[in-house]
N, C-alpha and C positions, 0 to 999 in steps of 0.2 A: 969875380965871384969865386969863392973857394970850392975845391972839389966836393967837400961835404955838402955845401949848399946846392951845387948842381945835382948831386945824388938825391937829395931830398926832393927837388923839383921833378926829377925824372920819375921817382917813385910815386909822387902825387899825380903826375900825368898818367901813369899806367893805371892807377886806381880810378881816376876819372874816366878813362877810356873803358875800363871794365864796367863801371856803373852805367855808362851810356849804352854800351852794347847789351847789358842785361835788361835795360829799360826797353830797348827796341826788339829784344828777342821774343819769338813766338814760343820758344821752349820755356818751361817753368824752371829749368835748371841752369840756363845760360846759353850763350851763343858762340862760345869759343870752340871751334871744331878743328881737330887735327886729322888730316888725310895722309896716310902713309902710302907712298907710291914707289914702285920699283922704276929705275931709269928706263927699263925696256917697255914699260907700259905707256902707251900714248894717251895722254890726258884728254886729247881732243875726241877720242873714241867714246868718252863718257861726258862730253861737254853739256848735253841736255840735263843729265842727272845733277852735275855740279852747279849748273846755272839755276836750276830749280831750288837748290839749297841756298844759293846766294840771294835769290828772290825772297826767301823766307828769313832774311836778315841774319844768316849765319856768317860769322867771320872765319873764313877757311884758311888754314895754314897748311900748305902742301909741303911735305918733307919726304926726303928719300929714306928708304928702309935701312940703308947703310950709313945714315948720318950719325957720326960719333957723338954729337952734341944733343941728339934727340932724347928727351926725357918727358915722362908723363907728370912729373912732380917738380915743383920749384920751392925749395926751402921747406919741404914737408907738406906743402899744399898742392892741390891739383893745378897743373899748368893749363889744362884744357877741361872743358865740360863734357865733350864727346870725342870719340875716336872712330874713324873709319879705317879699317885695316884691310888693304887689298893684298892678297898673298902674291909675293913676287915670284915669277917663274924662273928667274935667273939666280936667285939667292938660295944658298944651301941652308941658311939659318937667319933668323931675325936678330937684330941687335940685342944686347943684354937688357935694355929697358923695355923690350917688347916681348919678353918671355911670359909664360903663364902666370908666374907669381906677381910680377908688376901689374899685369892686366887685372888680376883678381884684387890686388890692393887698390887699383884705380876704381874698381867697382865698389869696394868696401868704403871708399871715400865719396861715393855718390856719383861717380862717372858712368857714362853709357858707352857701350862698345858695339860696333857693327863690323862683322867679319865677312868679307867677300872672297869666297874660295875661287881660285883660278880654274876654269873648266878644263884646261889642257894639262894640268900638272897635279901632282899629289900634294896634299896638305903637309906643311912642315911639322916637325915634331913638337915644337912649342905650341903651335896652334892646335894640334891634336890633343895635347895635354890640357890646354885651356878648354877645349870642347868637352873632354872627358870630365873635367871638373863640373861642367854644366849638365852632365849626363846626356851629352849628344855624341854619337859615335859616327865619325866620318868614314867614308868609303875607302876602299883600297886604291892603290895607284892605277891610273889609266882606265878606270871604269867609266861606263856610260849608262845613262838612263835611256832606254828605248821603249817605244810603244808602237807595235805593228798595226794598231787600229786608229790611233790618234796622232798623226805626224804631219809635218809640212812636206807635201809632195815635191815642192820646188827646191827646198833647201836640202832635204835628205831623202831622195827617192829610193835609195838602196839600204842605208844603215838604219833609217827611221829613228835617228837620235836627236832630231829637232822636233820636240814634242809640242803639241797644241793642247792646252789645258782649258777646261771649262770652269770659270770661277764659281759657278753654281754648285759644282760637285767637289772641286779640288780646294777651294778656299775654306779652311777650317774656321778662320776668324773673319766673319763677314764685315765686321766694323773696320777692318783694314782697307777694304775696297768698296766703299759705299757708292751706289749709283752707277757701277760699271759692269754689272753682271752680264750684260749682253755682249760684251767684248771678249776676246780670247786672250790667253796668256801664252806667249811664245817662250819656250825654254829649251836650252841646250846645255847639258852638263851631267853631273852625277846626282846622287841623292844619299841621304844619311838616315840612320835609325835613331829613335829616341828611347831613353830609358824610362824609369818609373818615377822620376823626380816630380813631385807634386807642384813645383814652382814653374815647370816648363809651360811655354805658351806656343803650341803648334799653330802655324800660320798657313802654310801651303803644302799640299801633299800631291802625290802622283795619282793617276787614275787606276782603276782596278786591273787594267791590262798592261801596265808598265812594270818593268823590272830593271835591275842594275846588273850589268855583266861587263866582262873584259873583252873588248872586240879583238884583241890580239890572240886570245885563246878561245878555242871552240869549246863550248860547254857540253859535257856529256849528258845523256838523258838522266843519269842518276845525280848529277850535280845540282845544287840549289844555288840560286843567286844570293848576293849579299843581302839584299832587301828587295821586296817586290810589293806591288799593289798599293793599297792605301797605307801600308806601313813604311813606304818610301817617302820621306819628307824632304822638301826642297828649301823651305824657309821655316825656321823655328827660333824661338827666343826663350828667355828666362827672365823673370823679375825677382831680384833678390829681396830679402826681407827688409832692407833699407830702401826699397823701391828703385834701386839702380837696375838698369836693363841691359841685356846683351842679346844680340840677334846674329845668327849665322845663316848666310845665304849660300847654298851649295854651288852656285854658278854666278860669277860676276857678270857674265855675258847677258844675263837677263835684264841688267840695268844699262846695257850699252845703247848707243844711238841706233844701231841696226835693229835691235829688238824693240826699242821704243817707237821707231819710225815705221815698223811693219804695219801693213794694212789691218785696220780693225783690231789693233793691239791695245790691251789694257795694262801693258808693262809700265807705262809712265805713271798711271794712277796707282799701280801696285807699289812702285818705288817710292812714291810720295807717302803712301800709307805705311810702308815699312819704316821709313825714316821718321815719320811723325810719331809713331809709337815708340821707336827706339830712343829718340831724343826727347821724349816726354812732352810732345805737343798734343797728343791725344791719349785717351784712356787715363787721364789724370783727375783724381777727385781729392778733396781735402775736407777736413773737419773744421768748419768755421768757428763753431762755439759749442760748448756743452754746459748745461745747467741742471741742477737738481734742487728740489725744494719740497716743503710740505704742500700737499694739495690745497689749492685755494688760498695760498699765502703769497707774499711778495719777497720774502727774504730768500735769496739765492745762495746755493752751495753752503748750507750749514754743515758743521763738522759732526754734530750729534743728532741722532733721531731716536725716538722711543719706539719700542716694539708695538706692532699692530696699528701704527699710524699710516695714513695714506700718503704716498710719496709720488711726486710727478718728476719724470726725467725727460729732458728735451735736448735734442742735438740738431745742429744745422750743417748740411753737407752741400758742397758746391762742386761743379765739374768745369774743367778747362776746355774751351772750344777752339783754342788756337789764338784768340785775341781778347777773350774776356771770360770771366767766371759766370756761370749760369746755374740755376737750381738743378740738383741731381735728384731724380725721382726714381725710387725703386720700392718694391714691396717685400724685400727679404732682409731688411736691416734689423738686426736683433740686439737686444741688451741682455746681459747676464748679471744677476745680482748674486754674488758668490761669497762664500766663506769656506775656503778650501775647495768645496764643490758648489756648483750653481744651485742655489735655492729656487731661483726663478730663471727661466729663459723666455723672454717676451719679445714679440715682434713689434717694432716701432711703427706707428701709423703716420704716413705723410699728412701733415696738417695743412700745408700750403706754403707758397713762396714767401720768403722774407728777404726782400732785396735780391741779391744774387745767390741766395742759398735756399734750400728746401728745409722746412722745419719738420722734424720728426718728434713724436711725443708718445708717452704712455704713462698711465697712473696705476699703481699697484699698492697693496697693503703689505707693510713690512712684516716679516715672519715673527712668530712668537719665540724668538731666540736671540738673546743679547750676545754681543761680540763685535769683532771688526769685520765689516762687510765691504765689498768692492763693486762699484758700478763698472762693468767691463763691456765696452763697445769694441767688437773685433769683426770688422767687415773686410773679408778677403775674397775677391772674385777674380777669376782668370781674365787677364787683359786690362784690369783696372788697378791703379795704385792702391796699396793697402792702407786702411784706416783703422787705427787702434787707439783707444783711450781708456785709462784706468783712473778711478777716483775712489779713494778709501775713506769710509766714514765709520763712526761708532754707533752701534745700535744698543741703547741702554734698556734696562728693565724698568718696570713701573716704580715711581717714587712712592714713599710711604703714604703720601697724601693724594695719590692718583688712582688708587684702587677704588672700585665701585663699592658704595655702601650697601649694606645687606638689603635695605628696603628697595634698592634699585635692581636687585637680582630676583627674577620671578621664582627660580628654583629654591631660593632661600626662604620663601614664605612658610612652608611646613615647619621649618626649624624655628623661625621667628615665632610662629603660633605656639609651638610646643613650649618655648621659653616663657611666653606671656602666660600660657595656661599654668605652668608650674609656679610662676611668681604669684599669680592671682590665687591659685589654690593654697599656696603657702600663707598668703595674707589672710585668707578666709580661715584657714586652719588655726592660725595664731589667734585671730579674733575669737573664734569659737572656743579655743582652749582657754583664753583668758576669761571670757564671760560665761562660760558654761562649767564652772567648777561644781563640786558637790554641795548640796543644799545644807545650809548651816542649821543644825538642830539646836533649839533653845535649851538652855540649861535649866534643870529643875531646881527650884529653890528648896532648901532644907531648913527646917526650924531647929 
């Protein structure tokens, strides 16, 4: 076989493997996962975490952070669907393909990123730049999160830097950890602050009594910590406008075997919830179909409507549960009927399940304004993938044969009556004028 033929077979084999892995994946975006590890990191310390990912049918590619052949793209396309970046404690910098710009390009192409900050070292400059692009501000070097009221007495009797968190108060996104609110979260590391980016998705924060400080330096009474209380976040993410997701965990030790195996610990469920959301196994909805038509008719999606006609708009939305699509039910799905500005903003009513989708519908009367109008469905909620759909139609005015006749308009009756009275009066006047001329006087005969 020629080298060209072998190359074709190899390419076809890779494509077949990609299709099979996509069919088995629980993620809606694919199963190819890149895990960047430093040689100094013992992979066995996170074996439970990685085994859980393999059990969810992820195809994991472990690569070293200083691998010169490591690249997130292959011939302009994403080489992986997801990336887990564990910050190496012995590296001064990441490779050129793991800088902030390539990571942002990876997200722009639909990839998902999970960054695990090393609890014992400061974050690298490229990671800080990447976090700043997400409006997440990482802490200073050698800082610790301490809580003198909620700590593990066995692990940190003096420093109080092994914090015990209550999911009921610290978990900002309850959907990340369903059914495990009675357990505790064991955490050791630092914390970061969040900016005002509306796309941010806070997941886990510290308690009211926690704060971040540098244990190597004594804080004076006038000094203020980097971040404290509920403003100190331990896990937070962002969902880009193309639904790509990125999550930063302030301490990778929270996902280690020691934290997962701790008594009455919810760390394993939390790790699963974080990765499921990051890799789009949860919190994913889609627009199955959209139709609009004249009310009580069967013709769907016409391009032209007439003003003041009743229009019915229907949309079907589904939610991904990890293995199948199910109907997504909500009471805040809205439709805008716009021409530059919204003429109507209507809440869609859930009608009922239609297979694996929930049907939403509304009926409204088109405004008395002709022009180009748009059906705009824009559903954006924190923690859920964004759903947006635009359909432009023409709204025409009345045709010359579509206006109401005068006798069909009650307010026109006085005018019609006046016209009839004038016509009748004119006829009578004419008749009277014709038949009521001056009397003819007979002529006198003369001899």
